[in-house]
N, C-alpha and C positions, 0 to 999 in steps of 0.2 A: 216362641221358641222354634216352632217348625219353620217359620220364615227365615230365621237366622241360619238354620241348618241348610235350608234350600239355597240361600245366598252363598254360603261357604262352598257347597257342592257346585254351584254354577260358576263361581270364581275358579275353582280347581279345574273344572272342565274347560273353561276359557283359556287358562294358562296352558293346559295340555294341548289345546288346539293351536295356540300360538307357537308352541315348541314344534309340533308336527308340521305346521306351515313353513317354518324357517328351515327345518330339515328337508322338507319337500323342495324348497327353493334351491338349496344346495344341490340336492340330487338332480332336480330338473335342469339346473344350470350346467352342471358338470356333464350331463348326458350330451350336451351340445358342444363339448370340447374334444380335442384330439386324444386326450388321455383321461378318461372318466375316473379310473381308480386313483391316480395321482391327484387329480382335482379334488375328489371327495375326501381323501385322507388329509390333504393339505388344509382344506377349508374347515373340516370338522375338527382339526387339530388346533384351530384358533377360536377362542371363546367369542370373539367379536362376530363370528359368522351366525351365531344364534339370533342376532338382532339386525343383521345386515340385509339390505336390499341388493339388487344385482350390482349397482355401482359400488356398494360397500364390499361385496365379494371381490370385485376387481381390485379395489384398494388393498384388500387383504393379500391378494395374490402378488401384487406389485411389492408390498412390504416383505413378503416371503422371499421374493427374488432378491431384494436388497440384502436380506439376512444371509441368504445362500451365497450371493456374490461376494459379500464381505468375508465370509468363511473361506471362499475360494482364494481370495487375495492372501489371506493368512497362510493357507496351504502352499501357495506359490512361493511366498517369502520363506517358508520353512524349507521347501525344496531347494531354493536358491542358496540357502545357508548350509546345505549339505554338500557343497562343491560338486555339482553335477557335471557330466561331460559337456564339452563345448556346444554340441548340437542341442542338447537338452536345455542348457543354459540359455541359448539364443531363443528357443521356443518359449521358455518360461519368462524371459525378459519381455518378449513380445506380448505374451498373455497378460503379464502384470500391467503393461501399458493399456491394453484393451480393456481389461476389467476396471482399472482406475479411471481412465479418461473417457471411455465410451459407456460402459455399462453402468458404473456407479455414479459418474459425474454428469452424464448426459442423458442416457436412455431412461433410467429409473426416475430421476427428478422431473424430466420432461413428461413422461407418462403420468406421473402423479399430478403434475400441474394441469395436464389436459383433463384428467378426471375431475379434479377439484374445480376447474373453470368451465366444466360442461362442454369440453371439446374431445369427445371420445375418439374421433377419427385420428387426431394427433396422438392420443394415448396409444391407440392401436398400432400406429406406425412405429412409435418408439419401442413398443414391446416386440414387434417384428424385427426391429434393428438389434435389440438385445439378443434375440435368438441367433440372428446372423453373426453378431459379434462373437458369441460363444463358439459358433461353428468356425469362424475365422481363427480363433485361438486354437481350436483343435487341429486345424490344418497347418498351424505354424511349426509343427514338429516334423522332422525329417524321418520319422519312424513312430514308434509307440509313444503316445502322450502319457505322462504320469498323472494327468488330471482329466482323463477321458470321462469318468463317471460324473465329475463335477460339471464339466462342460455340457454333457448331455442333460443333466438335471436342470441347468439354467435354460437350455434350449427348450426342454419339455415344459417347464413352468412358464416361460415366456410365451410359448405357443398357446398354452391354456389361458394365460392372462389376455392375450390378443383375442381369443375366441369369446371370452366373457365380455370384454370391452365391446366387441362387435355386436353383442346383443343390445347394447345401449343406443344403437342408431338403426 
Protein backbone atom coordinates (compact mmCIF):
# COMPACT_ATOMS: atom_id res chain seq x y z
CA UNK A 1 0.00 0.00 0.00
CA UNK A 2 2.80 2.41 0.87
CA UNK A 3 4.50 1.74 -2.43
CA UNK A 4 1.28 2.62 -4.28
CA UNK A 5 0.97 5.90 -2.44
CA UNK A 6 4.64 6.62 -3.12
CA UNK A 7 4.17 5.96 -6.85
CA UNK A 8 1.13 8.22 -7.03
CA UNK A 9 3.03 11.01 -5.25
CA UNK A 10 6.02 10.52 -7.54
CA UNK A 11 3.79 10.71 -10.63
CA UNK A 12 2.13 13.91 -9.37
CA UNK A 13 5.51 15.45 -8.68
CA UNK A 14 6.72 14.47 -12.16
CA UNK A 15 3.66 15.99 -13.82
CA UNK A 16 4.15 19.19 -11.83
CA UNK A 17 7.78 19.32 -12.92
CA UNK A 18 6.80 18.86 -16.58
CA UNK A 19 4.29 21.72 -16.31
CA UNK A 20 6.84 23.96 -14.61
CA UNK A 21 9.42 23.08 -17.27
CA UNK A 22 7.14 24.03 -20.17
CA UNK A 23 6.10 27.25 -18.41
CA UNK A 24 9.79 28.00 -17.90
CA UNK A 25 10.43 27.34 -21.59
CA UNK A 26 7.79 29.88 -22.60
CA UNK A 27 9.13 32.43 -20.13
CA UNK A 28 12.79 31.81 -21.06
CA UNK A 29 12.00 31.94 -24.77
CA UNK A 30 9.91 35.09 -24.53
CA UNK A 31 12.67 36.90 -22.60
CA UNK A 32 14.69 36.66 -25.80
CA UNK A 33 12.09 38.43 -27.93
CA UNK A 34 11.45 42.16 -28.47
CA UNK A 35 8.10 42.07 -26.61
CA UNK A 36 8.22 39.73 -23.64
CA UNK A 37 4.72 40.51 -22.33
CA UNK A 38 2.96 40.01 -25.67
CA UNK A 39 4.95 36.84 -26.28
CA UNK A 40 4.09 35.33 -22.89
CA UNK A 41 0.39 36.21 -23.09
CA UNK A 42 0.13 34.89 -26.65
CA UNK A 43 1.87 31.59 -25.95
CA UNK A 44 0.23 30.97 -22.57
CA UNK A 45 -3.11 31.65 -24.29
CA UNK A 46 -2.60 28.63 -26.54
CA UNK A 47 -2.90 25.22 -24.86
CA UNK A 48 -0.38 23.72 -27.30
CA UNK A 49 2.38 25.69 -25.58
CA UNK A 50 2.22 23.39 -22.55
CA UNK A 51 3.81 20.57 -24.56
CA UNK A 52 5.75 22.52 -27.16
CA UNK A 53 9.48 22.81 -27.70
CA UNK A 54 10.98 26.01 -29.14
CA UNK A 55 10.06 25.00 -32.70
CA UNK A 56 6.52 24.34 -31.51
CA UNK A 57 6.37 27.77 -29.89
CA UNK A 58 7.43 29.29 -33.22
CA UNK A 59 4.64 27.38 -34.99
CA UNK A 60 2.11 28.61 -32.43
CA UNK A 61 3.24 32.18 -33.01
CA UNK A 62 2.97 31.83 -36.81
CA UNK A 63 -0.52 30.33 -36.38
CA UNK A 64 -1.47 33.29 -34.19
CA UNK A 65 -0.27 35.71 -36.86
CA UNK A 66 -2.40 33.88 -39.43
CA UNK A 67 -5.47 34.24 -37.20
CA UNK A 68 -4.79 37.95 -36.59
CA UNK A 69 -4.07 38.63 -40.28
CA UNK A 70 -7.31 36.90 -41.26
CA UNK A 71 -9.18 39.10 -38.76
CA UNK A 72 -7.43 42.15 -40.22
CA UNK A 73 -8.66 41.23 -43.71
CA UNK A 74 -12.20 40.97 -42.35
CA UNK A 75 -11.85 44.42 -40.73
CA UNK A 76 -10.50 45.93 -43.95
CA UNK A 77 -13.46 44.51 -45.89
CA UNK A 78 -15.88 45.92 -43.32
CA UNK A 79 -14.25 49.33 -43.57
CA UNK A 80 -14.37 49.21 -47.37
CA UNK A 81 -18.08 48.39 -47.13
CA UNK A 82 -18.72 51.58 -45.17
CA UNK A 83 -17.94 53.88 -48.14
CA UNK A 84 -14.74 55.50 -46.84
CA UNK A 85 -13.34 58.68 -48.35
CA UNK A 86 -11.22 58.12 -51.50
CA UNK A 87 -7.83 58.42 -49.76
CA UNK A 88 -8.81 55.95 -47.06
CA UNK A 89 -10.31 53.63 -49.68
CA UNK A 90 -7.03 53.63 -51.63
CA UNK A 91 -5.09 52.78 -48.47
CA UNK A 92 -7.52 50.02 -47.53
CA UNK A 93 -7.43 48.57 -51.06
CA UNK A 94 -3.63 48.49 -50.90
CA UNK A 95 -3.67 46.89 -47.46
CA UNK A 96 -6.18 44.28 -48.55
CA UNK A 97 -3.84 43.30 -51.37
CA UNK A 98 -0.83 43.21 -49.02
CA UNK A 99 -2.58 41.10 -46.41
CA UNK A 100 -4.07 38.68 -48.93
CA UNK A 101 -1.17 38.31 -51.37
CA UNK A 102 1.83 38.83 -49.15
CA UNK A 103 1.10 38.08 -45.51
CA UNK A 104 -1.56 35.35 -45.81
CA UNK A 105 -0.60 33.73 -49.11
CA UNK A 106 3.20 34.06 -49.07
CA UNK A 107 4.79 35.01 -45.74
CA UNK A 108 2.84 32.79 -43.36
CA UNK A 109 2.73 29.62 -45.50
CA UNK A 110 6.42 30.00 -46.40
CA UNK A 111 7.42 30.53 -42.76
CA UNK A 112 5.39 27.49 -41.73
CA UNK A 113 6.98 25.42 -44.49
CA UNK A 114 10.45 26.52 -43.38
CA UNK A 115 9.69 25.46 -39.81
CA UNK A 116 8.22 22.12 -40.85
CA UNK A 117 11.10 21.33 -43.20
CA UNK A 118 13.84 22.33 -40.77
CA UNK A 119 14.79 25.55 -42.54
CA UNK A 120 14.51 28.17 -39.79
CA UNK A 121 16.53 30.78 -41.69
CA UNK A 122 13.86 30.86 -44.40
CA UNK A 123 11.08 30.94 -41.80
CA UNK A 124 12.75 33.84 -40.04
CA UNK A 125 13.05 35.82 -43.28
CA UNK A 126 9.36 35.35 -44.07
CA UNK A 127 8.38 36.55 -40.60
CA UNK A 128 10.58 39.61 -41.13
CA UNK A 129 8.77 40.09 -44.45
CA UNK A 130 5.38 39.90 -42.69
CA UNK A 131 6.45 42.64 -40.27
CA UNK A 132 7.66 44.77 -43.19
CA UNK A 133 4.42 44.13 -45.10
CA UNK A 134 2.27 45.28 -42.16
CA UNK A 135 4.43 48.42 -41.93
CA UNK A 136 3.98 48.98 -45.67
CA UNK A 137 0.23 48.76 -45.20
CA UNK A 138 0.40 51.31 -42.40
CA UNK A 139 2.33 53.66 -44.67
CA UNK A 140 -0.26 53.33 -47.45
CA UNK A 141 -2.49 55.95 -45.85
CA UNK A 142 -2.16 59.63 -46.61
CA UNK A 143 -3.10 60.37 -43.02
CA UNK A 144 -4.41 58.42 -40.10
CA UNK A 145 -4.83 54.72 -40.73
CA UNK A 146 -8.05 53.15 -39.47
CA UNK A 147 -6.19 49.87 -38.84
CA UNK A 148 -3.07 51.11 -37.05
CA UNK A 149 -3.50 48.86 -34.00
CA UNK A 150 -4.02 45.80 -36.21
CA UNK A 151 -0.93 46.57 -38.28
CA UNK A 152 1.18 47.14 -35.18
CA UNK A 153 -0.06 43.88 -33.69
CA UNK A 154 0.96 41.94 -36.80
CA UNK A 155 4.34 43.71 -36.79
CA UNK A 156 4.93 42.95 -33.11
CA UNK A 157 3.87 39.30 -33.40
CA UNK A 158 5.97 38.83 -36.53
CA UNK A 159 9.02 40.27 -34.79
CA UNK A 160 8.43 37.94 -31.84
CA UNK A 161 8.08 34.96 -34.19
CA UNK A 162 11.28 35.95 -35.95
CA UNK A 163 13.15 36.12 -32.64
CA UNK A 164 11.84 32.71 -31.55
CA UNK A 165 12.75 31.18 -34.90
CA UNK A 166 16.22 32.70 -34.59
CA UNK A 167 16.73 30.56 -31.49
CA UNK A 168 16.49 27.47 -33.70
CA UNK A 169 19.82 28.15 -35.46
